[in-house]
N, C-alpha and C positions, 0 to 999 in steps of 0.2 A: 781754762779761764784767763781773761785779760781785763785788768783795769788799768785804763789810761789815765794818770794823774796829771796831764798837762796838756789841756785842749782849749781853744778859743773860739769865741765868737766876735762877732762886730766888723766895724768899718774903721780903718785907719790908716792914713796915707794911702799907700798903693795895695792895701789888704781889705778884702770883703770876704769876711769868713761866716759863713751861712749857717744857720740853725739846722736846716734840711740836709745840708752837707755832712755834718756832725753825725746827724742820724743815719744817712745814707751809708757812710763809711763805716759806722759802727755795725749796722746790719751786714754789709758786703764781707767785712774782713774780721768779723767774730770778736768785736770788741764786747765785753759785757757791760762796764761802766765808764763813764768818762767824767774827769773832775774839770769843770769848765770856768774860765775867767773871761771877761769881755775886754778886747784890746782897746776898746774907746776910752779906757783910763789913761791910756799913753800921755804923757804931759809934754814930752819933747820928741821930735822926729829922729831920725837915724843919725842926723850930723850934730844933734845936741841942742838944736834950735827949739825954743817953747813954740809949742801949738798956739796959734793966734786965738785970742780969747772967743772970738766969734765962733770957733770950730770946737770949743772946748764943751765936754758934757760932764755935768755933776757927777759926784762920786755916787751920792744917793739914787741918782736916774739910772747909771749902770748896773748897779746893785739890784735895783729893782726888776731891771730887764733879765739879768743872770737867774734872779729866784724865781721869775716866771717861767724861765725855760726850764728849770730843776722842777718846779711845781707840775708842769705840764707831763713831764716823764722822769718822775722819781725812782723808778726802778731802774733807769739808765743813765740820769744826769745829776751830777752834784754841783753846787755852787762853790766859788771861792772869790770872794770881794776883791778887785782890784783897787789898790788904795793908791791915794793921789796926795803923799807928802809935800810935793814941791807946792802945790796950789790950795792944797784943802788941810784940815784937820778932822777928825771924827765928831760929829754932832749927836745931839740926843736922839735925832732922827736914825742916823746910822746905827748907833746902839741897838734901837727898837728893833729896826729891820733885822738884825742878827738874833737878838734875843727872840722874836716872833717866828723866825724862820730857821733857827738852829737845826731843826730836823733834816733841812735840804742844803745847809751850808756846812761844809766840811774842812776848810783851810782859808787861810788869808794869802792873798798874792802881792808880792813887792816886783817891781821892775825897775831897778836902779839904772839901767841903760836908758830907759825912756823917762825916768824922773829926776835923773842925775841927782838922786839923793841915796847914799851910801847906807846900808843896812844898820850900819852902826851910828849913824846920825840921830841926835837928839830928837829930831823931828818926827822919828818913828816911835817914840816913848809910848804916847798915848796909844797907838795901834796895838804895842805890843802888850798893853795892860788889858786891852779888850780882848785879844787873841787868848791870853792866859785865862781871864775870867770863864770864857766860852771854851776852853780847852780847844783851840783852834792851831793846828800846826801852820806854821809860815811856811810858804815856798816862794823862792825867788831866783830871777833870773840871775846868771853869773856869766861874766865875760864881756869883752868888748871896750869897755872904759872902767877907769880908775875905779869909780865908785861901784861899779858892778863887778869886781873880782872878788873870788871867792875868800879871799882873806877878811875881807869887811863882813861878809854873812857869818864866817867864823868867830870873828869878835862879838856879834850880835849873840851869838848861840852861848858864847862863853860867859856872856854878861846876864843872859836870860835862861838859866838851867831850867825853868821851869815851862820853857817852851821847846817843841821839836822843830827843827829847821830843815828845808830841803834845798840843797844846791842844783837847782835847775840848770843843765848843759855842762855841770862840773867845767866851768871856765870855756864857754863857747870860743872856738877859734884857736885853741891851744892844743898842747900835747895832753891835757888834762891832769898832768903830774902834781901841781900844786893842790888842786881840789881831791886828789887822791890821797895825798899825805895828811891832809886836815881831817879826811874822813875819819881817821882812826883817832884823832886827839880829843874827841867829846862824844859822849854818848848819845846827845841829842842833835848830833849832825848827820844828814843823810846826802845823797848824790840821787840824780835821776839819769834816764839814759836819752833824754832829748839831743839828738845830734851827735850824740857820743858814739865813738867808733866800737864795735864790739869787743875789740881786744883791750880798749881802756876799763870797759866795763868787767872783763874777765880777770883783769889785773887787779882790780879793785876787790872783787871777790875773793880772788887768791891771798890779798894782803890782808883784809879786813872782814870777811865773810860776806855772805849774800843778804844777809839781814840790813845791810846798809844802803841798798840800792833799790829804786823804784823805777817801773816802766812809765816813761812819758815821751812824747812825741811832737807837740806843737799842731798836731793835726787841726783843722784842716790846710794849714799854711801853704801847701802846694796843690790845693784844689781838693775835690771830694774823693779823689784817690791816693792822698799822700802816702798811705800805707803801702800802695803798689809802686809808685813812680814819683820822680821829682818834676819840676817844671820843664825840664828837657825830654823827659821821656825815659830817662835812665832808672834801673832798678832801685827803689827806695832802701835806705839804710835799714827800715824797719821790716824788710822782708828777710834779713839777715837776723833779727831778734825772734821772729815768728818761727825761723827754720834752722839755720846753721847754729844759732846760738844755743839750741837744745842739745847739740851734740858736743858742746865744749864744756858743758858744766852738767853737775849732778840733777837728777829730776827735782829733787828738793831744793836745790838752788835756783833753778828754773822758775818753779813755783813762787818761791818767795820774791823773785824780782816782778815777776808778770802779774801778780795778785795778792799773795799773802801779806807781803810788807803793807801794800795800800789797805789792806783789810784792817791789819794791826794798828797803823800809824794814824788812819783817817777814821776808824770806827766804821769803814764801808763795809756793809753787807748787800749783796745782791738781792734785789726786790725790796730795799728800804732797810733802815736802820733798826737794830733789835730793841 
């Protein structure tokens, strides 16, 4: 069984991530459940420039689209609202949408690289209050710019012991060492495998145990066959997780990373929540 805790839909800058590609890839590569957020919540481009007002979509609008996708496929898709702390704050409708759809909403998504708002910034205080009220783990991109480095998510996790936090990428574009060290410092801080070399994941498991890491991929960032190959046609990193990783860790560790930790942390049950 495989649960992918980091999957996207939506159009943003040069990305066009289709719902049908998510469903195709899940069927083709044996993914049982995907936790999905909508990249149209991005507030800044890759260079940190604010998305022009005319191109911005409202936080509630993209949440409704994510919920609709999850409602159409509740046995395969879960929603993780992508929040927009740079331009918005949660309003009554945002809270109502979460309350009324909590059965298909499993987490809350931050992207400090595309919002330029660090997880320990005061502007996220209202979002954390909602996440705590509805028992939603917070998943956050880490790496690429100062606001997105894992130390800021660590700070947020330390300030909010009532919430669980996941360091997506474990500091993308680095050797992952700072993120790995932080994993062991707090019981409510986790990492994920998105673009993380298998050797770094194995190191984290050896240091802190397999209960601290969840499988994630960014699917379908490289197209509908992201799990197979990248945009240049080279073998995908995720083929290593599906195959070689099995031989590097115990069966229990493999299952923890690939689905059991997601079941425990997000309350995911294949076929719907209990």
